[in-house]
N, C-alpha and C positions, 0 to 999 in steps of 0.2 A: 212545684213539681214535687213528686214522690219520689223514690230511687226508683222503685220498679218503672215509671214510667220513663224517667231518664233513660234506664236499661235499656228501654224498648225503642226508642228515639237513637240513641245512639248506636243503636246496632245495624238500623234501618238505614242510616246516615255511611256508616262505616263499614258496611260489610256489604248489603244486598246492592243498593245502588255501583259502588265500581265495580261486583259481578257483573252485573249485566254489560255496564260500558266495557269492559275488558274482552268479554265472551263476544260482545258485536264486533269488535275490535281483531281480534282473533279469527274469525270469521275467513276474514281475506288472506292471511297470513299462517294458517295453518298448509296449506299446499305449498308454496314455496318451502316451509321450515321442513318438513318432510321428504320434499325433494333432495334439497342441503342435505338431510343425514343420509338418504340412501348416495348420493353423488360421491358423500365421503366414504363410504363402506365400499363403495365401488373403487376409487382413487388406493384407499388402503392394500385392500385384497388385490388391484393389481401388481404394486408395490411390492407387498408380498411373496406373491407368485414370480413375479420380474427376480428375485434374489432369491429362489429357490432354482425358480431354473438355469439361472447363472452361473449358482453355486454348482449347480447339479452337471452340466455342460462344461464348467471350464475343469472340476472335479475329471473327468473323463479325456477331458484333452491332457490333463497332466499327463493320468496313467499313462498314455500312449507315449507321449512324449520321455518317460522313466524307461519304460518298455522297450522302445531304440536304442536308448543308449543304456542297455544290459550286454556285460561284457561276455556272456555267454551268447546271446543271441548273435551277435555281431562275429561272433569267432566264428559261431556255426555258418552264417551265411558267407565269412569270407572263405570259409574250405568250399564249400557248393559253389560260390563264382570261382575258384580256382583249379576246379575239375570238370573233367566232358559231364557234358549236361546226364547224359546218358546212360554213366558208368554207375557201375555198383555202388561207387564208394559215395559218389555224390545222392544218389536214393536215401540209400542207411543213412546219411549228414541229414535228408530229409527228412524221412522219420524220426528222427532224433529230433529235428526241431520243433514239428510238430506235436510229438509227442509231451516235450517243454512246455509248449506256450499253450495246451491243453489243458496238463495236468498240474504244475504247479505255475501259471500266471493266470487262468481265466477262474479258479475258485474266487482269485480275490476278488474277482466283481459279478455276480451272476445274471448282470444288464448284457455282457457281451458274448452274443450268441457264437461269431469265429474269431480268432485270430490268425490272420496269415501276414506271409511277405513276400511280396515282389521282388521281380531282379528288374534290373534299368530298361529292360526290352516292356515289362508289361505283363509277365508270365508269373504265374503262383509257381513260389519254389518249393515251400513249405506252408502247412494250414492246419490247426487242427481238426479241420473236418478233412480227412484223406482225399476225399473225391474231389477235391478243388484242385488240389496239384495237380502242375500241369496246366491249369485253367488259362488260358488270355484273353483279351478281349480289345476291341480297336481300341485308338486314340481318343475318338468321340467319345467311346462309353467309358474308357477309362479317365476324361476328365470329367464327364457329367457323375460320374458316380464315386469316382476317390477324389478329384480334384490334383488330375495328376501333374500337371505342371505347375503348378502352386508346391507340390509336394516336394517334385526335386530339387525346384529351385530353395526352396526353405531351410532354414540354419538347423542345424543337427539338433537342437533342444523344441526347437516349433514343431507346433500340430494343427493340421489346416482341414476344414470337411465344409463341405457345398449344400451342406443340410438333409433332409430326408429323402429318399428313394425307396422306390418299390420295385425289386425286382421279383421274377416269379420263380419261384420254386422249377430248379432243373437238374441235371444229373453231377453239376459239381456242387449237388446238395448246401446252394444259398438259402436261405428260409423265404416264402413269400408273405414277406408281410413288412410294415415301413422297418426303415430299418436305415440308420445315422452310419455312417460311415467317417472313422475319424483316421488321418493320415500324417505319418512321423517318417521322414526320410531316413534311413541307416548311411554306415559310411563304410567307405573300404580303408585298406592301411595308409594308402597315398590321401586318402582326405576327401575325394572326388563321390560323388553319391554312388553306392552301390547299392539299392535298393528300397524298396519300401516296405515298413509295418502297416497294415489295417487292419483296424479293428471295425469289426459288425455289431451294431449296439443296436438293440432291439429298442422301439418307441413304446414298451409298456409301462416301464418305467416313470417314466415323466406323464404318461398318461396319468398314473396312478398318484405320481408326486400332485398334479393340477387337485386333481379328484381331493386329496387329503385335504387341500387346503379351503374347496369351496365344500366338504364334510360336514361342517360347523356353522353352515349359511344358512337359515331357515326358511329361506325366499325359494319361492318353485319356480320361475325364470332366471335365476343369478346363474351364470356361466360366465368360464375364463377357459379361453383356446388360444392355441399357436398359429400362427401362420407363414409359409417360408417367404423368402423373397419375392417370389411369383404369386403372393395372394394364396396359395394354397393350404388348404386344414392339412396340419402335421399331427392333429389330435381331434381325440372324434368331438361332433358337435352336442349337445343332450339334447337338441330335438328333433337334428334330420339324422338319417341312420347313413353309416357307410358312406362318408365324405372324405376322409384323409387321402388328399394327394387325387382328387377325384373332387372336388367340389372348390372354384375358385370366389375366391373374400374378396370384394372390390365397395368398400365400404370407404367412405370417409375417413378413419383412423387408420385404415391401410395405405389408402394414396397415401396420405400425409408423412407418414414412415417412409414407406416407398419414393416420394416425389422431394420432400424437403427433410429426412430423417428427423421428424419432431414427433412425440408423444401428445396424445390429443386427451379430452375430456370432456364429458357435455351431453347432449342429446343428436342423438343420429337415427337413419332407418339401417339396421343391422342385414345380417345377408341374408333374410329369411321375409323383410320388406315391414319389418313391424319396428314403429318408435321404442327406443330403446333409452335411455340413460346410462352413460357408457365410461371407462375411462383405459387408455392403451398405453404400453410402454415400448419405445423405439430406442435400438441401442445404435450407435455407428459401428460399422464395420461386423453387423452382426447379421445372422441371414435371417433370423423370425423377428416376429412381432406378437407380443402379447395383447390380448384383449379381453376385457372384461365389462360384462354387461348385463341389466336387470331391465326388463320391460315397463311402458310410464304406464300401465294398466294395473301392475303391483303396485305399482308408487301411489297411483289416481288411489286404488281400493283402500292401502294402507293412510292418504288423507283424510277419506270418506271415515274410515273407521275411528280416526281421531277427532273428526268433529263430531260423531255421537258422542264417542266419549266426552267431549267438552258440553255438549249439551247435557249427557246424561246427570254429570257432577252439577253443574249448574242448576240442573231440576233437582237433584237431594239436596242442594245448599239451599235453595227457597225454602224446600218441604221445611229443613229442619230448623231452620228462621223462623214459621209460623210457630212450629211446635215450639220453638223456644219462648217466643214470646206470650206464649198462651201460660207457659211453665213455669216463667219469670214470680209468679206470686207466691204458687207452691216454692219454687227454690228458696226465695225469701226467708218465708218462714222455717224451714230446712235449716240455713246456715246457722240461724239465730237459735234455733234448740239444739243444734251438734255444739255451738260453742258453751250454754248450759249447758249440757249434759259433760263435756272435758272437766268443766271447774266444778263439777259433782265426784264426780270419780275421783280428781288430783283432791279431795278433799278425804274420800276414803284411803288415799297413801296407794291406788293405784296413777302411777307414776308414768308409766306409757301410754296413756291417754295422750290423744291428739285431733284436736282439730282436721278435717281432710282435708286437701290441697288443691281439691274442686272448690270449696268454702271459702278460701283466700283471695278476695277482692280486691280492687283498689278503693274502696271505699270505708264508711267507718265499722263496718260489721267485719273487713275485713283484715283491718287494724287491729282489732278487741280479737279477732280469730288470731293474730300475729303474737299477739301481748301476751295469751293465753300457751299458745305453744313453745313460746319464747321459754318461760314461766316454767312449762312441763320438763322442757328439756333442761331447764338447768338443774331440777330435782333429781331429775332422772338419771342424769349424769353426776348428780354429786354421790346419791345414793347407790347408783349403777357402781361408783366406783370402791363403796366401802364393802361391798357383798362382793366383791369378785376380791377386793384385798382379802378378806376374811378366809374366804372362798381357796382361794391360794394357798395363804397363810394354812389354814386349815388342817386342808387334807391333804397338802404336798409336803409341809415341811418335817423334818427329820428325826424330830423331837416327838415325843407324847406331851399332849393338852390338854386338859381334863381344867371343864368348868364348875365349880362348888357354888351351889347356890344356899342363903342364910343358913337354911336348916339342915346344911350338911349333906343332902344330896346329890349328885353328878346330875348339870343341869346337860353338859355335852360331854364328849370323850371323842379325838379324832381314832383311826384305823393303831397306830401307833401304842395309842395309850392304852388299848383295849386289848391290845397283845402283849404288851409286856406287865400289865398289873389285872388284869380280869377284870374291871370291873364295867358296867353299864351305865347307859345312862336310867335314870329312876335308882340305880343303888344306892344305897345310905353308904357312903364313904367312910362318914366316921368307926361305923360298927363295923366295915369291909374285913375281911381275913389279910388284906394285904397291908390294910394299915395297924389290925394290929401287929402282927409279924414283925414288923418295923418298929415299932414303937411310934408311931406320926402322928399320934392325935393330940398330944400336945399343939405341936406347932403346927397342925392345921387349925385346931380350935385359934391361934394367934394369929395367924393368917386369916382366919376371917372375921377377928376383933380387930384388923388392921395392921400387924406387927406382920412385915415379910420374914421370910428365913429363905436359910442354902444347906443344902447338907448331901450327904455320900450314902448311900440306899444300896443294901444286897439286893441281885436280880432272884428271880427261881432256879435260871439254867447257870448260875454260877458268875453269873455279868455283875456288873459295876453301875448305876446311875447314879447322877447328882439329879436332885431334887428341888427345886426353886418354889416359895411360893410367894404369892404378890396378891396384894388387896384389891380387889377395884370397886375403888370411890368412888361415887354417883352413881353405882347402877344399884337398882329395886331387886330385879329379880337372881342378878350373879354377882358376887358374893367376892370370890376369890379366884385365881387361876392359876394354877402347878403347870407346873416346864417339867419334864423328865427327861432326861439326857444319857443318855447309854454313853458310859467314859470308860468301858472297860477296854479299849484300844489305848486308850493314856495309860492307863495305871502300868497297862502292858507293857508299852514303851516307856514308859519313867523307869521300872523299875526293872527294862533291863538296861537303861541307861546307867542307872545308879550300879549293877551289876559291872558292867563293862568297867564304870570309871575307877570300880574296887580294884578289879583286877588292873586296872593299868597303871594305878596306884603302886600295888606289891612290884608289877615287873619295874618299875621304874626305881623303887627302893632297892629289890636286887643287884639290878646294873649297876648302880651306884655302890652299895656296897663291894659288890664285883672289882669296879674302878679305884673303889680304895683302895682294896686289898695288891693290886694290880699298880698300884701308886708307889705306898710303900715297900712293895720289892724294888718298881727298878730305884727310889730311891738309897738302899740297902745296896742294890749293886751299884750303882754311881758311886757312893760313899767308898765300898771296898774298890772299886778303880783309882779313887781318886788317890788312895792311900799308898795305892801300886806305887802311883805315878812319882809321886813325890819321893818314895823310896827309891825309886830308880832317878831320880834326878840326883837325890843326895849322894848316890854310887858314884854315877857319872863324876860328882864334881870331886869325891876324894880321890879317883881313879885319875881325873886330871892334875892334881896335888900333888898324886904319887909319882907320874912320869914326869912331871916338869922339876922335884926334887932330886929325881934318877940322871938328868941331863946336865946338869951345874956341875963346874970341876973342883978338883978332890974331893970327888966323892968317889968310892969306891964303886966299882962294877959289877952289878947284880950276879948271883947264879943264877943263870937262864936253864940251867940243864935243873934242876932241882925247882924252882919258881919260887925257892923262900927268902924273905926278906933277910936284908944283910944281919950277921947278928944275931938271927933263930936258933 
């Protein structure tokens, strides 16, 4: 069997048949795979939304707790409590506290609509909304709206809430929108509850938070919403208008959270009566349940699209297989031709030629193509490295480089050599002015004859150069290599070093002469002092002898009045 027939048979057995089997099996599993994928996306979205909502609400509760411990707020509420309720001083303190809440506290969080303080009797004694001051509510309203009993019984660092409530706007200035109340107790100096700080927070930011999480979801029926402990919507529905705190959700995940405190995932009927795939998040001690859902109709549509895509892929694959089988013979001829074409180009010195990767297969032709490519790569690497080295040395070297042909003409010269000598490619070097002015003809002819040389020559601008000539043995077109190196700086440094050494030697000699003169002077002075000391010692000796002679018996008394010796 020829290679063409083998390839056709192998492709049919290893490609087409397995594709048909896999496609037949996948038809029954595509729906489950798509459903699992959407269920995972819904669960991840629910978890992300839960974290975001928890962080948001916990942050507001922490803010209420921090404000309740504010020393200025507690000082003002203590002063209000100590004054008669209708006294001007109490009213002034109330206005001051309201202004403090409005101007210094509320700008810290734009989601806070109203910040106000209730006294222990449930009466508003200070508020960022002046119309609210003096407002009072029944015990039932206080408990429903502000979790009053828990707030009064809570520790002074704890915040409580009853969830979202809706209050119609009234003369006291309360907003008519879904509002969440965070209540934190205040304290008197004695440590007993002196009132409650209440923050009225809008639900708009929480709705926007969930909307931001869903903004990246491309599905048209995907939604995430919150329900309170009673099962009422506290954030809007994507499909039903005006549901907040008006429509109650009584679905499987909401019931499971309310009755067993458990989260849920899977398929169920949603609040519209539509089958959905969803996931819920339920936290113990929280007043809310978070639900994420997507309609099963959209999941089914995605499964049908996946089946259609697989069918299209199978059709394209089969069509490709048919065209591939027909074109195998053409491909075989092209592969052989590619190998022979590369070999011809290598023979002509074109070492960049390669057999295309598409023509390298696991057969005899592929092995031959690999061998041709390996040989071409080695040749290209060898000559490429030589060319790169030559290019780097020739163009970037800090010296002038000139190559001279056997007839004395310049075969090549780099930029520095052209600048320093003025010669160009093709010029006769031996006849050039640069060569004549420096009497280089003899050395250059010697280099062309095989004798290297080295000498210093002057430059046109007063600089000094070292010229080295080296024969190029075994070359046909190039017979000598000239290296021109600028040694001006070296000579200048050498001259400065010699001058400095001479000055230093002179200074040392002068200093030695000065030291020798000083030494001679010291020796003279020392000799004088030594002689003087000797004379003084001799004089002292004689005086001692004279005094001994005067003190002996029978000796005449010296003439003290004149100081003359006896018999003088």
